[in-house]
N, C-alpha and C positions, 0 to 999 in steps of 0.2 A: 373285338370287332373294330375295324378301322375304316375310315373314309379318307381317301387320298386323292385330292383333286389335281395335284401336280401332274399326275399321269394321264389326265384327260378323261378319266371315268371314275366310277365309284367301285372300290374293291372291298371285299369283306374278308377279314381274317380273325382268328381267335387267339386269345392270350390266356395263359394259365392264371393270370392275376384277376381275371374277371370272376366275380362271385355270383353264383346263380341265386335267384330269389323266386320262390313260387309266386305265380300270379303277376309277374312283371316280365315282359318281353323286352330285352334290350335290343331294339331293332335299329335300322338305319335312321328311323325317325328321330331318336335321341341325338345321334351324332349330327344329323342334318340340322336339327333345331338349334343345337349348340353353335354350329358354324354360322347360321343365319343370325342368331342373337348377337354374337361377337361382331359380325360385320355391321349389323344395324347400330352397334355402339361405336362404330368408327374404327374397329380394330382390323388389322390385316392378318387373317388366318386362312389356311388352306388345307389343313389336315386335322382329323378328329378321331379319337380312339376311345371307345367305352372301356373304362378301367374297373368300375365297381358297380354292381347292381344289388341294391339292398333297400333300406328305407328310402334312400335317394340313389339316383344314377349319376355317377361322376364321369365326365368326359374330359379327356386331356386334349387341348387344342394347341396346335403348332402353326407358325413359330410363336414363341413366348418363353416357356410354355405357360398356358393358362388352364384353369380348372373351371369347367361349366358344371353347374349343379342343377339337376332336374328332379322333380318328384318321382319317387319309385313306388315302394309298397304302400305308401299312405295315400296315393292319389285317389283311391276309392272312397275315402272318408274324410279327407281334408281338402279345402280349397287351395290349389297349388299357389295361386298368385298371392293370396292373403298370407299363407304360411311362409313362403319364401321372402316376401316383403318384410314381414315381422323379423325374421331371422337376420336379414341383411341390415335392417335398421339397428337392431340391438348389437350386432357384431361391430358395426361401424362406430356406434357410441362407445362401446367398450374399448375398441382399438384406439379411438381418439383420446380416451382417458389413460392410455398406456397399459391397459390390461393385456395379459398374454393370450390374445386371440388373433386369428387371421382377419384381416380387414378386407371387406368385399370391394371389388372394382366397380360394380354396378348391378342394377336390376332390381326387381325382376323384369325381364323382357319377355314379350310373347312372340314366339316364332314357331311356325309349323304346328300350331295348336297346342304348344306346350309353354310352360313358364320356365324361365332360365335365369339364374343368377351367375355372375362371373366373379372369379376369385384368382389371386395369384397362385400358381402351382407351388406347392410346398415340398421341397426335397426332404425326405425322411432319413433320420439316423437310425438304422436298424439295430444299433447296439444300445439304444437308450431304453428307458422304462423305469427310471427311479421313482418309487412311490412317493418319497418325501418331496421331490421336486414337483410332482403332479399335485400333491395336496397343497403345497404352498401356492402354486399357480392358481388353483381353484379358489383359494382364500383371496388372492389378489382380485380375481374376477368378482367374487362376492362383495368385496369392499367397494369396487368400482360400481357395481350395480346399485349400491345404496344411494348414489347420486343421480340415478336415472329415474325420471318420472314414469311410472307404469301406465299412467293414463294416456300417454302419447303412443303407446304400443298396442293397446287393446288386448292386454293379457287377461286370460280368464282365471279366476280363482280356482285352484285345484284342477286345473285344466286337463292334466293327464288322467286323473281319476274320473272326471266327468266324461271324457272321451271313452275311457275303458268301460264305463257303465253302458254307454250306447253300443259299443262293440260286443260286449258280453251278452247283451239281450238276444243277439242273433247267433253269435259264434260260440259262446261258452256260458250258458245260463248257470252252470254249477259254480261259477266264480262270482255271481252277483251278490250273494250274501256277504262275502269278504269285502267286496268293493263298497257296499253300503256301509259296513262297519267302518271301513277306512274313511269314507266321506264324513261320517258322523264324528269320528275321533279327530281327524285333522281339521275339520271345520271350525273347531274352537281355538285352534292354535294361531299365533301371530303369522301374518303373511308378508312376504317380500318377493322380489323378483328372483326366480331360480333359473338355473340352466335347464333343469328338468330331466336330463338323461346323462348325468355326470358319471358314467362308468369309464373304465380304463380304455375301452375301445374308441372313445371320442377324444382321446389325447393324440395330437400330432407331435411326434417326437422329432424335433429338429436339432441340428447341431448347436443352435443357440438356446435350446431349452424347450420345455413342453409348451404347446399351445392348445387351449381348449377350443374345440370346434363343435359343429353340429348344434346350433342354438335354436333349431326349429321347434323343440319341445318346451321352450321357455314358457313359464306361467307363474302365477302367484301362489305361494304356499309357505309352509314353515321351512327354515333352513335345514331341518332334519331330513326333509325329502332328498335334497341333493346329497347329504351325507350318507343316507341310506343307499343311494345309487352307487356310492363308492364301495360299500361293504356287503351288499346283498349277495353277490356271487360267492364270496368267501363264506359267509355265514350259512347260506342255504346249501351250496354244493361243496364247499370246502376245497375248491380247486384253484385258488388264486395265490397260494403260498404266502398268505398274510399280506398281500399287496394292499388290499382295501383298508385294513386296520392301520397299516403304516401310513397310508395317505391321510386317513382320518386324523391320526395323531399329529401329523405335520400340518394339517389345515389349521388346527389350533384354536378355532372359535369355540366358545362355550356352547354346550347343547344339552338338551333334556334327554337323558338316557332312555327313559320310558317312552318318550315320543319317538326317539330314533327306532326303538324296537317296533313300535306301531307302524312307522314309515317303512321298515323292512317288509312287514307283512303287506302293507299297501302296495309297495313296489312289486312284490311277487304277484299279487292279484292283477295289477295293471299290466305287468309283463305277460301274464298268461292270456289275458284278453287280447292283447296286441298280437301275440304269436298265433293264437287261434284264428284271428281275423285275417291275418296276412299269410298264413301257411308257412311261416318261417321256422317252425320248430315244434318239438314235442312239449306238451304242457303237463304231462302226468306228474313230473316231479314238483311242479308248481302247486298242483292241486293237492298232492300229498302233504306238502309243507303247510298249506292253508288249513287242511283238515286237522293236522296235529296242533297248529296254533290255536284253532278255535275250540279244541277239546280241553 
Protein backbone atom coordinates (compact mmCIF):
# COMPACT_ATOMS: atom_id res chain seq x y z
CA UNK A 1 0.00 0.00 0.00
CA UNK A 2 1.51 3.28 -1.07
CA UNK A 3 0.72 6.94 -0.63
CA UNK A 4 2.40 9.19 -3.20
CA UNK A 5 1.65 12.89 -2.88
CA UNK A 6 4.12 13.96 -5.56
CA UNK A 7 1.52 12.94 -8.15
CA UNK A 8 -1.08 15.29 -6.71
CA UNK A 9 -3.37 12.63 -5.26
CA UNK A 10 -3.34 9.53 -3.13
CA UNK A 11 -2.78 6.21 -4.85
CA UNK A 12 -2.94 2.71 -3.44
CA UNK A 13 -0.85 -0.22 -4.57
CA UNK A 14 0.05 -3.58 -3.04
CA UNK A 15 3.44 -5.15 -2.46
CA UNK A 16 4.27 -8.77 -1.82
CA UNK A 17 6.36 -7.67 1.18
CA UNK A 18 3.25 -6.68 3.12
CA UNK A 19 2.39 -9.25 5.80
CA UNK A 20 -1.28 -9.72 6.59
CA UNK A 21 -2.44 -9.85 10.17
CA UNK A 22 -5.91 -10.84 11.27
CA UNK A 23 -7.73 -8.03 13.01
CA UNK A 24 -5.49 -5.26 11.66
CA UNK A 25 -6.46 -3.32 8.55
CA UNK A 26 -3.45 -1.61 6.99
CA UNK A 27 -5.37 1.28 5.51
CA UNK A 28 -4.42 4.67 4.23
CA UNK A 29 -4.89 5.85 7.83
CA UNK A 30 -1.54 4.31 8.82
CA UNK A 31 0.34 5.84 5.90
CA UNK A 32 -1.32 9.23 6.31
CA UNK A 33 -0.64 9.24 10.07
CA UNK A 34 3.00 8.41 9.44
CA UNK A 35 3.32 11.28 6.96
CA UNK A 36 1.63 13.70 9.34
CA UNK A 37 3.81 12.64 12.27
CA UNK A 38 7.03 13.07 10.30
CA UNK A 39 5.96 16.49 9.05
CA UNK A 40 4.95 17.52 12.54
CA UNK A 41 8.47 16.62 13.61
CA UNK A 42 9.86 19.00 10.99
CA UNK A 43 10.85 16.36 8.43
CA UNK A 44 10.26 16.71 4.71
CA UNK A 45 8.49 13.60 3.44
CA UNK A 46 5.97 13.11 0.65
CA UNK A 47 5.64 9.36 0.09
CA UNK A 48 4.60 6.55 2.42
CA UNK A 49 4.34 2.80 1.91
CA UNK A 50 3.00 0.23 4.36
CA UNK A 51 5.67 -2.46 4.48
CA UNK A 52 4.70 -4.78 7.33
CA UNK A 53 1.49 -5.46 9.21
CA UNK A 54 1.88 -7.58 12.35
CA UNK A 55 2.21 -6.70 16.02
CA UNK A 56 3.18 -3.32 14.63
CA UNK A 57 2.62 -1.57 11.32
CA UNK A 58 5.83 -0.38 9.67
CA UNK A 59 5.59 2.42 7.11
CA UNK A 60 8.48 3.47 4.91
CA UNK A 61 8.69 7.22 4.36
CA UNK A 62 10.50 8.99 1.53
CA UNK A 63 12.69 10.83 1.02
CA UNK A 64 15.02 9.54 3.68
CA UNK A 65 14.17 6.79 3.90
CA UNK A 66 12.62 6.71 7.37
CA UNK A 67 10.63 4.08 9.22
CA UNK A 68 7.42 4.97 11.02
CA UNK A 69 6.18 2.52 13.61
CA UNK A 70 2.52 2.33 14.61
CA UNK A 71 0.69 -0.11 16.85
CA UNK A 72 -0.81 -3.07 15.01
CA UNK A 73 -2.22 -6.26 16.49
CA UNK A 74 -1.71 -5.09 20.08
CA UNK A 75 -3.78 -1.91 19.81
CA UNK A 76 -6.82 -3.68 21.24
CA UNK A 77 -5.17 -4.37 24.60
CA UNK A 78 -2.22 -1.98 24.98
CA UNK A 79 -2.19 1.78 25.21
CA UNK A 80 -0.32 2.79 22.03
CA UNK A 81 1.23 5.99 23.38
CA UNK A 82 2.49 4.40 26.59
CA UNK A 83 3.80 1.35 24.78
CA UNK A 84 5.62 3.20 22.01
CA UNK A 85 7.02 5.82 24.41
CA UNK A 86 8.51 3.14 26.65
CA UNK A 87 10.06 1.37 23.67
CA UNK A 88 11.56 4.56 22.25
CA UNK A 89 13.00 5.65 25.60
CA UNK A 90 14.57 2.26 26.24
CA UNK A 91 16.00 1.97 22.74
CA UNK A 92 17.43 5.49 22.97
CA UNK A 93 19.12 4.68 26.28
CA UNK A 94 20.57 1.47 24.92
CA UNK A 95 21.80 3.06 21.71
CA UNK A 96 23.34 5.87 23.74
CA UNK A 97 25.25 3.26 25.72
CA UNK A 98 26.58 1.73 22.51
CA UNK A 99 24.37 -1.37 22.52
CA UNK A 100 23.46 -2.92 19.15
CA UNK A 101 19.96 -1.49 18.75
CA UNK A 102 18.40 1.02 16.34
CA UNK A 103 18.14 4.50 17.84
CA UNK A 104 14.77 6.24 17.49
CA UNK A 105 14.53 9.60 15.79
CA UNK A 106 11.60 10.74 17.92
CA UNK A 107 8.10 10.17 19.20
CA UNK A 108 5.63 9.04 19.96
CA UNK A 109 3.72 11.63 17.99
CA UNK A 110 -0.04 11.61 17.77
CA UNK A 111 -1.37 12.05 14.26
CA UNK A 112 -4.59 10.99 12.62
CA UNK A 113 -5.75 9.38 15.85
CA UNK A 114 -2.69 7.13 15.97
CA UNK A 115 0.58 7.07 17.88
CA UNK A 116 3.72 7.05 15.74
CA UNK A 117 7.43 6.73 16.47
CA UNK A 118 10.08 7.51 13.85
CA UNK A 119 13.26 5.55 13.21
CA UNK A 120 16.03 5.48 10.63
CA UNK A 121 15.32 3.01 7.85
CA UNK A 122 17.66 0.03 8.24
CA UNK A 123 18.82 -1.70 5.07
CA UNK A 124 18.96 -5.43 5.70
CA UNK A 125 21.60 -7.92 4.64
CA UNK A 126 19.65 -10.91 3.39
CA UNK A 127 22.65 -13.19 3.67
CA UNK A 128 23.11 -12.66 7.41
CA UNK A 129 21.68 -14.69 10.25
CA UNK A 130 24.63 -15.97 12.28
CA UNK A 131 23.32 -17.25 15.61
CA UNK A 132 26.56 -16.58 17.49
CA UNK A 133 26.55 -12.93 16.41
CA UNK A 134 22.95 -12.57 17.53
CA UNK A 135 23.66 -14.18 20.89
CA UNK A 136 26.63 -11.93 21.55
CA UNK A 137 24.63 -8.87 20.50
CA UNK A 138 21.84 -9.80 22.91
CA UNK A 139 24.42 -10.21 25.69
CA UNK A 140 25.69 -6.70 24.92
CA UNK A 141 22.13 -5.41 25.26
CA UNK A 142 21.66 -7.25 28.54
CA UNK A 143 24.91 -5.81 29.89
CA UNK A 144 23.85 -2.28 28.91
CA UNK A 145 20.41 -2.78 30.48
CA UNK A 146 22.06 -3.32 33.86
CA UNK A 147 22.94 0.38 33.98
CA UNK A 148 19.40 1.59 33.25
CA UNK A 149 17.04 2.43 36.10
CA UNK A 150 13.79 0.51 35.52
CA UNK A 151 11.87 2.99 37.67
CA UNK A 152 12.27 5.59 34.93
CA UNK A 153 10.46 3.36 32.42
CA UNK A 154 7.46 2.08 34.34
CA UNK A 155 8.23 -1.53 33.51
CA UNK A 156 5.89 -4.14 34.94
CA UNK A 157 7.21 -7.22 36.77
CA UNK A 158 6.55 -10.29 34.63
CA UNK A 159 4.63 -8.01 32.32
CA UNK A 160 4.24 -10.41 29.42
CA UNK A 161 2.77 -13.12 31.63
CA UNK A 162 0.49 -10.64 33.40
CA UNK A 163 -0.80 -9.53 30.02
CA UNK A 164 -1.16 -13.15 28.89
CA UNK A 165 -3.33 -13.90 31.92
CA UNK A 166 -5.69 -11.08 30.97
CA UNK A 167 -5.82 -12.17 27.32
CA UNK A 168 -6.34 -15.84 28.13
CA UNK A 169 -9.32 -15.15 30.36
CA UNK A 170 -11.27 -14.25 27.24
CA UNK A 171 -9.40 -15.74 24.30
CA UNK A 172 -7.90 -19.00 25.62
CA UNK A 173 -9.10 -20.14 29.09
CA UNK A 174 -7.43 -23.51 28.64
CA UNK A 175 -4.02 -21.80 28.93
CA UNK A 176 -4.78 -20.11 32.25
CA UNK A 177 -3.51 -22.93 34.46
CA UNK A 178 -0.14 -22.91 32.70
CA UNK A 179 0.09 -19.13 32.96
CA UNK A 180 -0.69 -19.21 36.68
CA UNK A 181 1.99 -21.88 37.21
CA UNK A 182 4.46 -19.73 35.33
CA UNK A 183 3.64 -16.63 37.37
CA UNK A 184 4.14 -18.58 40.59
CA UNK A 185 7.47 -20.07 39.46
CA UNK A 186 8.96 -16.94 37.92
CA UNK A 187 7.65 -14.72 40.71
CA UNK A 188 10.35 -15.99 43.05
CA UNK A 189 13.21 -15.41 40.58
CA UNK A 190 15.52 -12.36 40.46
CA UNK A 191 14.27 -9.60 38.18
CA UNK A 192 16.01 -7.33 35.72
CA UNK A 193 15.09 -5.40 32.57
CA UNK A 194 14.43 -7.74 29.67
CA UNK A 195 13.89 -7.40 25.95
CA UNK A 196 10.81 -9.55 26.46
CA UNK A 197 10.52 -10.98 22.93
CA UNK A 198 14.08 -11.89 21.96
CA UNK A 199 13.46 -14.42 19.20
CA UNK A 200 15.36 -14.44 15.91
CA UNK A 201 12.62 -12.55 14.09
CA UNK A 202 13.42 -9.43 16.10
CA UNK A 203 17.00 -9.24 14.86
CA UNK A 204 17.72 -6.76 12.08
CA UNK A 205 20.55 -8.21 10.05
CA UNK A 206 22.61 -5.32 8.70
CA UNK A 207 25.90 -5.22 6.85
CA UNK A 208 27.44 -3.92 10.07
CA UNK A 209 26.10 -6.77 12.21
CA UNK A 210 22.87 -7.68 14.02
CA UNK A 211 20.69 -5.10 15.77
CA UNK A 212 18.08 -6.15 18.32
CA UNK A 213 14.81 -4.34 17.61
CA UNK A 214 11.20 -4.35 18.84
CA UNK A 215 11.65 -3.40 22.49
CA UNK A 216 7.93 -2.86 23.07
CA UNK A 217 7.65 -6.04 25.20
CA UNK A 218 10.33 -4.97 27.67
CA UNK A 219 9.47 -5.80 31.26
CA UNK A 220 11.06 -7.01 34.50
CA UNK A 221 11.80 -10.69 34.99
CA UNK A 222 14.55 -13.29 35.15
CA UNK A 223 17.25 -13.34 32.48
CA UNK A 224 16.09 -16.85 31.65
CA UNK A 225 12.92 -15.41 30.07
CA UNK A 226 14.91 -13.74 27.30
CA UNK A 227 17.07 -16.84 26.91
CA UNK A 228 13.90 -18.92 26.60
CA UNK A 229 12.73 -16.64 23.81
CA UNK A 230 15.89 -17.64 21.93
CA UNK A 231 15.38 -21.40 22.24
CA UNK A 232 11.63 -22.01 22.52
CA UNK A 233 10.96 -22.40 18.79
CA UNK A 234 13.69 -25.00 18.46
CA UNK A 235 12.81 -26.91 21.61
CA UNK A 236 9.07 -26.95 20.99
CA UNK A 237 8.87 -27.25 17.21
CA UNK A 238 12.37 -28.36 16.32
CA UNK A 239 12.40 -26.15 13.25
CA UNK A 240 15.25 -23.69 13.82
CA UNK A 241 18.16 -26.00 12.86
CA UNK A 242 19.83 -25.37 16.22
CA UNK A 243 19.88 -21.58 15.81
CA UNK A 244 18.50 -20.86 19.27
CA UNK A 245 20.86 -23.15 21.12
CA UNK A 246 23.83 -21.69 19.25
CA UNK A 247 22.69 -18.18 20.14
CA UNK A 248 22.25 -19.23 23.78
CA UNK A 249 25.78 -20.66 23.89
CA UNK A 250 27.25 -17.50 22.37
CA UNK A 251 25.34 -15.28 24.79
CA UNK A 252 27.52 -16.73 27.48
CA UNK A 253 25.83 -15.47 30.64
CA UNK A 254 25.37 -17.97 33.48
CA UNK A 255 21.80 -19.19 33.87
CA UNK A 256 19.68 -21.61 35.88
CA UNK A 257 18.85 -24.55 33.61
CA UNK A 258 15.72 -25.52 35.56
CA UNK A 259 14.47 -21.94 35.47
CA UNK A 260 15.19 -21.79 31.74
CA UNK A 261 13.01 -24.87 31.25
CA UNK A 262 10.24 -23.23 33.27
CA UNK A 263 10.59 -20.09 31.16
CA UNK A 264 10.24 -22.12 27.96
CA UNK A 265 6.90 -23.42 29.26
CA UNK A 266 5.97 -19.88 30.31
CA UNK A 267 6.86 -18.52 26.89
CA UNK A 268 4.71 -21.17 25.19
CA UNK A 269 1.76 -20.26 27.40
CA UNK A 270 2.24 -16.53 26.83
CA UNK A 271 2.59 -17.05 23.09
CA UNK A 272 -0.58 -19.13 22.96
CA UNK A 273 -2.60 -16.43 24.70
CA UNK A 274 -1.21 -13.74 22.43
CA UNK A 275 -1.89 -15.70 19.24
CA UNK A 276 -5.42 -16.54 20.34
CA UNK A 277 -6.18 -12.92 21.21
CA UNK A 278 -4.78 -11.48 17.97
CA UNK A 279 -5.77 -14.27 15.59
CA UNK A 280 -2.23 -14.55 14.28
CA UNK A 281 -1.83 -18.31 14.36
CA UNK A 282 -2.91 -21.78 15.44
CA UNK A 283 -2.36 -22.62 19.12
CA UNK A 284 -2.98 -26.37 19.08
CA UNK A 285 0.73 -27.13 19.21
CA UNK A 286 1.19 -24.77 22.13
CA UNK A 287 -1.60 -26.43 24.09
CA UNK A 288 -0.22 -29.89 23.32
CA UNK A 289 3.20 -28.86 24.64
CA UNK A 290 1.70 -27.38 27.81
CA UNK A 291 -0.39 -30.49 28.40
CA UNK A 292 2.63 -32.76 28.07
CA UNK A 293 4.71 -30.47 30.28
CA UNK A 294 2.09 -30.50 33.03
CA UNK A 295 1.68 -34.29 33.03
